[in-house]
Every structure is written in C-alpha cells, then in structure tokens.
KOLZAVO-742038 format. One line per 3 residues: for each residue x, y, z of C-alpha. Coordinates in pm, whole numbers. Each point is the difference from the previous one (the first is absolute). Layout:
<recs>
X Y Z; ...
</recs>
This chain:
<recs>
-4574 -317 5586; 376 -43 32; 12 -113 -359
-182 307 -130; 225 231 201; 309 -169 -149
-133 48 -350; -69 368 68; 350 50 138
150 -169 -307; -203 213 -237; 100 313 193
367 -96 -23; -21 -69 -374; -179 330 -60
273 183 188; 276 -177 -200; -155 77 -339
-72 357 102; 368 38 90; 112 -148 -330
-238 225 -191; 124 301 190; 364 -90 -77
-77 -47 -367; -169 341 -12; 303 181 140
171 174 -296; 370 -75 -45; 260 264 75
268 102 -252; 362 70 88; 288 123 -217
347 -55 148; -167 -33 344; -204 323 -29
-378 -33 -12; -177 146 -304; -333 159 88
-291 69 -236; -353 130 47; -130 -323 -161
97 -330 157; 173 -271 -206; -215 -301 -85
89 -367 -42; -176 -169 -288; 81 -349 -134
326 3 193; 114 335 -147; 24 330 186
-168 286 -184; 117 349 100; -106 351 -99
189 138 -293; 114 294 213; 223 -229 209
208 -80 -308; 53 365 -85; 19 164 343
135 -288 210; 232 -171 -248; 92 300 -218
-108 -145 -334; -136 215 -281; -368 -84 -51
-237 99 -281; -376 -62 -17; -200 5 -324
-370 11 99; -140 -67 -348; 201 -320 -52
1 -73 376; 372 -56 -39; 269 36 266
362 60 -100; 269 -44 268; 364 89 -70
342 -3 157; 340 61 -160; 3 -327 -198
-353 -142 -6; -335 109 -138; -305 -197 117
-346 44 -156; -312 -144 165; -367 27 -93
-278 -13 260; -165 -342 1; 262 -165 -225
238 -275 121; 259 94 -263; 287 242 54
238 153 -253; 358 31 126; 239 189 -232
-231 -95 -291; -8 -370 98; -343 -135 97
-30 -247 289; -259 -122 252; -47 104 363
-196 -181 270; -219 292 116; -186 253 -214
24 373 78; -335 128 132; -194 318 72
-119 8 362; -180 301 148; 131 219 -282
357 -109 71; 225 -201 -233; 129 -317 171
294 -192 -149; 178 -325 101; 301 130 191
209 -317 -9; -33 -55 -377; 83 363 -74
273 27 264; 188 -310 -112; -2 125 -359
147 327 126; 272 -173 203; -143 -44 353
25 -304 226; -294 -100 221; -52 -171 335
-343 -93 138; -32 -21 381; -320 -195 48
-65 34 376; 56 377 -16; -173 32 -340
285 213 -130; 147 33 -350; 365 103 15
171 135 -314; 372 44 -58; 185 163 -285
249 -237 -163; 346 151 20; 207 -88 -308
341 -148 71; 282 239 -77; 312 -155 -151
312 62 208; 204 138 -289; -213 68 -304
189 -20 -325; -76 264 -262; -190 -147 -288
-209 112 -289; -366 3 105; -196 -281 -163
-292 111 -208; -309 -201 101; -156 -200 -279
-354 103 -95; -274 -237 116; -83 -244 -281
-356 -102 -83; -99 -327 -172; -327 66 -183
-49 -331 -180; 128 -358 -16; -82 -237 -286
136 -299 -194; -17 -54 -375; -21 -319 -204
379 -12 -26; 38 -37 379; 127 355 40
-117 167 324; -19 379 -38; -20 255 280
-125 344 -105; 141 264 231; 111 351 83
351 52 143; 56 -367 94; 363 -113 -7
93 -319 -185; 23 -285 255; 323 -179 84
45 -376 -8; -303 -179 147; -4 -228 300
-23 -366 -111; -231 -195 232; -82 -371 6
-295 -228 79; -150 117 -232; 266 163 -215
-54 375 -11; 163 326 -106; -59 298 230
70 343 -154; 15 293 243; -68 355 -119
158 249 241; -173 323 104; -311 -116 -187
-370 -35 69; -313 -67 -206; -240 254 -148
-277 -46 94; 119 -141 334; -156 -330 113
19 -228 302; 102 -364 -20; 135 -149 -320
-118 -58 -356; 40 -356 -135; -12 -107 -364
-15 -371 -85; 148 -117 -332; -106 -334 -153
173 -220 -259; 326 195 -2; 324 -188 72
180 326 89; -223 103 293; -311 -96 195
-85 350 113; 118 321 161; -101 234 282
86 351 109; -48 208 314; 136 280 219
276 -202 169; 124 268 243; -92 353 101
337 82 157; 198 -4 -215; -273 31 -263
24 -316 -213; -232 -163 -254; 56 -369 -81
-85 -218 -300; 24 -377 49; -9 -236 -300
-56 -375 42; 230 -143 -268; 74 -336 -156
318 -200 51; 155 119 -327; -114 364 -2
235 291 -48; -70 370 -32; 120 327 -152
-96 339 144; -21 293 -241; -140 352 8
-193 222 -234; -159 339 64; -194 -27 330
3 -380 -13; 209 -287 136; -21 -333 -183
90 -339 150; 19 -248 -288; -17 -365 105
156 -261 -226; 179 -335 10; 347 41 150
157 -104 -332; -159 305 -169; 153 259 233
248 219 -194; 356 -95 85; 254 260 98
307 -5 -227; 290 -208 137; 229 300 -40
-173 302 152; -65 269 -255; 95 344 125
-282 252 -50; 55 230 -292; 93 343 135
-179 273 -190; 228 268 -134; -41 312 211
192 240 -225; -117 13 -361; 261 -8 -274
101 325 -166; -202 -81 -309; -258 -249 -124
167 -81 -331; -161 297 -168; -352 -131 59
-285 247 35; -192 -195 265; 82 -232 292
-252 -275 79; 33 -214 314; -157 -346 -17
-81 -161 334; -46 -379 1; -200 -55 318
107 -235 283; 307 -224 -34; 206 -267 181
-139 -59 353; -313 203 -89; -157 -210 -280
-335 183 -20; -320 -177 -102; -5 -372 -80
-166 -175 -295; -114 -341 114; -95 -108 -352
338 97 -149; 205 -63 321; 177 329 -70
58 317 200; -85 359 -81; 364 111 28
81 -221 -304; -261 167 -221; 89 351 118
367 -37 -87; -56 -178 -331; -258 258 -117
220 291 112; 300 -135 -188; -206 -39 -319
-131 356 38; 356 124 54; 117 -170 -320
-279 167 -198; 64 347 145; 374 -22 -62
-65 -30 -373; -58 376 15; 329 174 92
-190 303 124; -110 -201 306; 241 -88 281
-140 -305 185; 93 -90 358; -128 -289 212
-36 -14 378; 93 -370 -23; 120 -203 -296
18 -342 168; -155 -189 291; 107 235 281
-191 172 278; -19 381 -7; -177 197 272
-285 223 -116; 179 307 136; 309 -88 -206
-210 -34 -317; -140 349 60; 344 145 73
139 -161 -316; -258 175 -218; 40 330 182
380 -2 -14; -4 -67 -373; -255 278 -58
-220 -240 -195; -260 145 -233; -230 -302 46
-26 -282 254; -173 -324 -106; -53 -273 263
-103 -344 -128; -201 -247 209; -258 -278 -17
-296 -18 238; -180 -261 211; -342 -22 167
-192 -250 212; -269 -36 -267; 166 -181 -290
-260 127 -248; 146 353 24; 218 70 -303
138 276 -219; 255 281 -23; 13 319 206
213 313 -8; 46 193 325; 109 357 72
-1 208 320; 117 356 -62; -186 234 -234
309 43 -219; -20 -374 -72; -366 -29 -100
56 108 -360; 274 -263 -39; -224 -273 146
-294 95 -225; 223 16 -307; 192 -323 65
-284 -227 109; -135 -80 -351; 352 -113 -99
13 -225 310; -329 -161 -109; 128 -45 -355
309 -169 138; -166 -244 243; -322 -62 -192
-179 -32 335; -317 149 147; -5 378 51
-19 79 374; 73 366 -55; 222 277 131
-7 35 378; 148 216 272; 186 -170 287
272 102 245; 265 -255 -95; 321 124 157
213 4 -317; -248 214 -194; -98 211 299
348 110 112; 169 49 -336; -45 346 -154
10 -67 -375; -308 -140 -184; -24 -357 129
-235 -294 -54; -28 -353 134; -125 -260 -247
-184 -304 135; 20 -203 -320; -244 -271 110
-110 -229 283; 219 -300 78; -288 -135 211
-196 -39 -326; 111 -298 -210; -63 174 -333
191 314 93; 288 -198 149; 36 -216 -310
8 309 -223; 250 195 212; 248 -288 8
-23 -47 -379; 306 135 -181; -197 139 -294
-230 198 234; 300 143 186; 160 101 -330
-318 174 -111; -34 167 341; 352 139 -34
-58 122 -355; -339 165 68; 98 172 328
321 127 -166; -213 137 -282; -222 175 255
296 152 188; 151 136 -321; -337 144 -106
-43 165 340; 349 152 -32; -93 113 -355
284 -197 -155; -80 -89 -360
</recs>
C-alpha cells in the first residue's frame, strides 16, 4: 500500500513538472526595442530556435518600409542602405542582390505573414539579446561611431557587386572565371602542406549562389592536383579560388572581356620583367597640326603588352602580346606604303597601355578607323578560326567588309562577324573593329599565327581591305 502511494505521488509530481514546462514553452516571447515593448495582435512564435514575428512589427514597430507581393508571396523590407527580399516558404534571402541562406523560413499563419526577426534585424543593423527566463527578445539599434574630427575627403564610389558565373580549366592548365563586374584579384596567399594558391575576389559572389564548396580533381598534371572555389566570406563579400599546385608551378593572371584567366606553368616559363623598367608609352593627347597631308588617319591597337601578356600558347610557348605587336607592325608597314593613310599605333613595343588611354589616343587624334588586333583562347582546344568583332552600328559595315580580308590573311577557319562590348570598340566613336586572328589554345592556329609568312600575308590582306573600305585605289 505504501509502495503504491509513493508511485502515485511520484507520477503526480512528474505530471506537474512536465505540465509546467509545457506551459512555459507555450508562452509567446515578448519583443522590446530600446527597452520599449512592441505589441502586435498576433503573438510571436519560436520555431527551430528562431523567433517569427508578424510583418507589421517590422513596419510599425521598427519603422522599416515593407512591401508585400501576394502573387509571388514575396516580402521586401527596406531601410536607408539595405533591401531584403524574402519568399514565403523559402530559406533563401536576397540582400542587396546577393543571395544567402537563413535558418527559418517566412510563413503564413492565420492570414498573417511571419518573418524571422533576428535574421532580418541583423541584416538591417540591429543587435539582439535573448533573456531566457523572462522569454524576452531585446533589440538595439547599432549606433555608428562618429570620428572626433572628420577630415574632408572625396566620397568613395562603391564597387558594383561582381558575379562569377562559371569556372573551368582547359587542356593548357589555364583556369578561367567567367564573370560580370568582378575585379582582377591581387597577389594570392601562398599556403603550405599541401602547397596552395588562394585567390580572393573582393565584393564578389557566385551566380547561381550555392552553399559549401565545389572541388575539381586533376589527374596526371605536374602543375596542379586540383582546385576548389566557394563563398569565403559574406562580410565583406569575398569569393575564393584555391589551387593545389606542384612544387615548381608558377602563374600569370590575365583578363579578357568578362573573363579572368589564371595560367599555370613551370616557374621557368613565367615572363620576366625587364631588368630596366620600361616606362609606359604616354599617348599623345594633342594631335599634331597636320597628318603629313594624308586623307585618312588609322589607329592600330596591338592588344595587351608588358605585364599583361594576354593568352598563352602552350604548344608554341609564346604569348598573345607577341603576336599582336608583330602583326600590327606588319600591317602598319603595308598601310604606310600609301601616303594617303596616316598610321598611328597605341603601342609600338612591349609596353603596357591602359584601355582608357588607347581609347583617348584614338579620340584625340580624330582617327577615321580604329583596328584592334588580338588572338583568342578557349578551354576546348578544338575551337579554332578567325573572328571580327564590332559593337556600335557605325562599325558593323567595317567589320562585314574587312572580315573576308582577315580570313584571306590568316587562312584559318571562318568564325564570322560578331557583336561584343569590348571596351576599346565600345567607347571609341569612329568605326572600330577588334580582330581575333585565331585561337592560341588550338595548336594549328597557334602555329600559323606565329609563322612569319602568315603574319606578312595578314598584314598585306588587311591593309588591302582597309584601303578598299576607304575607297583608295
């Protein structure tokens, strides 16, 4: 009898304890901003460790601008510097056009939109404190520190967010990142055990965004064993590419339109800087009074140069900048045989000229035509042939007219006339084309382009085309 009474008392006590715990867990948390309680007609709810609150609290209690799109079931929350977009039932949030994950999904409860207050608040600049025993969420606005004596300075223009849309490696051990608005990375971190290069891309994310990291293993390559890439940081926004390299691996980073190329090679193959630094050629900003009586001024632009070598030919162990300059010089020599043409070059030796300076050079000299000479590269080595690019409508006729002469000069596959927003042909105002004579990633093209007889014919044929376009007989 005593034993059964003891068991009943124990069970009664346990029931009372669990009932108390259940009652405590059912009590909705209270919200406070700067010590003042925020009240809503719908109680906040804790789910998976996150506090969901009615959308009205964010607009009425915190003073944020809130928009609701019922068709898309999308919530947009704004303050002076941040725009947050959430979709009901989705654990992804877009913050100033950058997509990231959140722990709790926004929900519809009793015809009310409930959003995770901590995730949203922290993104909008609030600090949080959870008082467990009282079941209270306290929010505080972060007060920015004011410098004692601010010095006047020019406001910095924020860089646009960059998006990496593709990462690949070709058979020549060149890793290419396809992007929009991504800045060229600085020197990488060099890590050991194993030896690695870590390239950081500032203010950059991936499109589409992904969690974790992507790994690529590379077999039977002395230059690298693999590479991986991921979103390294969200604040500041940083994407990172890590390459596992060999003991004798060097690299060269180059850029082309919407692409960054990291060419891996033995350290002995890295282009050497001249012992005596070569001062960059300063484009003339004021044209001379006359152009020697010539009827037309043609500016030839040999792409890349010096520290920017362009694409690399593994089979020929040569750089694009070498072909560009050699071909441009041969074209110049052919054009100068006709005294009615005044020929100018953006660079006439192995120097580095900024793209903006190349454009300014052509504009200042009031050029009638602008011809930029390049060679291409691609991750598939089977791709080959010659292309002629234009951007503005006043350049299309020149591109269409000149392209057959380019093909006659290179003798390579016809890849056609194409439109692309290369800076030098986009921002000049005279008819302008960019010639991609061939693909250095293709052994056949590379061998042809670095053959003297092909370069001579290229110069002669393109000169013939320019003179025909200008109606010079």
